[in-house]
N, C-alpha and C positions, 0 to 999 in steps of 0.2 A: 372568133366564135366557132365552136364546133358543137355537135349535138350532145356529146357526153357532158361537156361543161354546162350546157343549158339544162339538161335533165337533172343535174346535181343541185340546181337552184330551186327554192320553193316557189309555188304558185304565188302570183302577186296578191291574190286575195285569200291566201291560205288561212291566215289568222281569223278572218271573218267567217270563213266557211266552218272552221273548227268551233266557233262560238255558237253556230246554229245547228250543226249536224255532228253526230257521232260518226267517226270514221268507219265503224262496222255496220252502219245502217244500210238497208237495202234501198238505196236511193235510185231515182231516175234522173240521169244527167244527159243533156244534149250539148255537144260542141258543134257550133255552126260556123263554118269557115275553118276547117280543121287543118288545112294546108298539108303538111307531111306527118301530122299526128303527134307533134312534139308535146303539146299541152294535154292531149288525150292520154298519153302515157303517164304524165304526172297525175292526172285525175284518177287513172286506174290504180296507180301506186298508193294514192291517198285514200281512195274509197274502193277497196278490193271487192266488196259485195254489191257495188252499184251496177245497175243496168245502164250502159253507156252507148249513146248513139252519136256517130261522127258524120258530118256532112261536108263534102268537098266536091265541087264540080269538075275540077281539072283532072283529066285522065292520068297525066304523069304524076301528079301529086298523090292520087289514089294508089298508084303502084308503089310509090315510095312509102306512103303511109302503111300499107300492109306489110312491106318489108321491115319497117321500123317496129311495128307491133310484134312481129315474130322475133326480131333480133333482141329487143329489150323486154321480152316476156310480158307483154300486155295483152292477155287473152280476153276473149269474150266481148270485144268491142264491135258493135254493129256499124260497119262502114257503108255509107250510101253516096253514090256518085250523082249528086244533084245539088242544085242551089235552092235553098229555102227562100221564098219570096212572097209576094202578095197575090200570086195566082198560080194555078196549075197550067203547065204548058211548056213553052220553050222561050229562050231569050238570048240576046247577044251578050257575050261575056268578053270583057277586055282583059287580055292576058299580059301580065307584067313580066319583065326580065331585066337583067343588068347586074352590075356589081360595083360597089364603091371603089374608086381608084386607090384610096388610102388604106384599104383593109385587105389582109391576106386572104387568099382563096383556100377553102378546105373542102374536102370531098363530102363531108356530112352536113354542110350548112349552105343553103342557097338564099342569099339576100334578095334576089330579084323576083322570086316567085310568090312573095307574100303581100303583094299589093293589087292582085287581080280583082276585078269588080264587075258587077252588073251595070255600074254607072261609068260613063265616059270620064277619063281623067281630065283634070283641069289644072289647079294650082300645083298638083303633084309634080307636073312636068317642070315647074320653075323651082320648087323647093328642093326636090331630089333630082338633079339634072342627070345623074347617072342611070336613072330608071327610065325604061322605055316601054311602050305598049304597041308593039309591032304586029301583034296577032289578035284576031277577033274570031271567036268560035261560037257555035250554037250549043247551049247547054239546056238540060232539062230543069225546069223549075217546079217547085212543089210548095203549096201552102202548108204551114205547120199543122193547122187543125185537120186537114185532110190526111196528112201522114199519121197523126195520132189516132184518127178514127180507124184507119186501115190496120194499124198495129194494136188497137185496143188499149192505148195509153190514156189513162184518166187524169193524170197529173204529172207535172215535171218539177222536181225539187230544185234543180239548178240548171241554168243555161249559160254557157260560155259563148258569147256572140261577137264575132270579128269578121265582118263581111264588107269592109272598106266602103263605108258610106251608105250602105243599103240596109242598115240595122232596122230602121223603122218599117221598111218593106217586109222584113221578116216578122216583126211584131204585129203589123197589120194583118198578115196572113195567119196569125194565131186565132183571130176571131174571138169567140167566147172562151177558147182555151187559155187566153192570156190571164184570166182571173185565177187559173189553176196552176200558175207558175210561181214558185217560191222566191228564188233569187235570180237576178240577171246581172252578169258581168259583161259589159259591152264597150266597144270602142266608140269614142265620141270626138268630133273635130270642132275646132273654133274657126278653121279656115276651110274654104270650099275646095278640098283636094279633088273631089269628083263633082261633075256638073250637076247642079240642082239637088245636092244632098242636103238633108236637114243638119243644121249646126247645133251647137251646144244648147243654146237657149230653147230652141224648138224641141230638141230631144227631152230636155228637163221638163218642159211644159207637158209634153205628151205623156211622159211617165207619171207625172203628178196627177194628171187628169184621169189616168187609169189605175190609180190607187197604189202607186209605187213610191217608196221613200228612198231618197239618195242617202247612202251611208258611207260611201268612200269615193273619192275622185282623185285621179292623177293627171287630169287634163292641164296642159301648159298653154302657151300662146298659140300652139298649132293643133295638137291632138293629145289624146291620152285615153284612159279608161275610167268607167264609173261602175259602181256596184249599187244595185237597187234591190230593196226587199219589198215584197207584196204586203202592204199594210193589212189586207184582209186575212192573210194567212200567218202573219207574224206570231200572234198569240198561240194559234194552234201548233205551229212548228215548235215553239218553246216548250209547250206542255208535252207534245209528242216526244221530244228529245229527252225531257226529264223522265218520262215513263220508261223510255228505252234504257236509260242509264240505271234506273231502279231495278230493272229485271236482269241486268247483266250478272 
């Protein structure tokens, strides 16, 4: 795998996004757990007029992210070196590293830096034995609702959420802002890769209880992703998208 090859592939939920949004709309998009900005670049290419916010707590990843945005011409992305969570403050962050022995190394793709988490690793250490968590650092944490108040953000059209088991911490930190989020693509596990993380059934129940409907799932016996739509906003989004198309 290298970054050029990855960027040539479509987003996993691209067809669903296209069914709800026009690519020329002035959307507000959050990528939470942006790593080196790989998927942020794809989102910028797909939605050139969107206001995009990318969150990543690891300093090395932030540096790589900014270089990638420049190299691959993904302008206007708001990069923030902090971990969204359920409280404002600081927290310990478990930093992942390593490389699978059966895969070649490339300069543009790091397999090991994509599993760092606010949660302590558990089954990850057994399932992916090449992966290690030798470093633990302090990172800034921020509630999503407090960030939105500071920036004057009233609604979020789409969230790409990949924070290695801490997804519900992020959503709990949204507070009342949660009802103003349109679609959420999030990583979901069936196995406790991280200690005390919520698993698939708990995540699905949480989302349902907050008015979100599951519309796509790639979760296998270990992990995958799910796409949820806010039932409260679904009708408004469809009407708004239709109006936008009529005025093109």
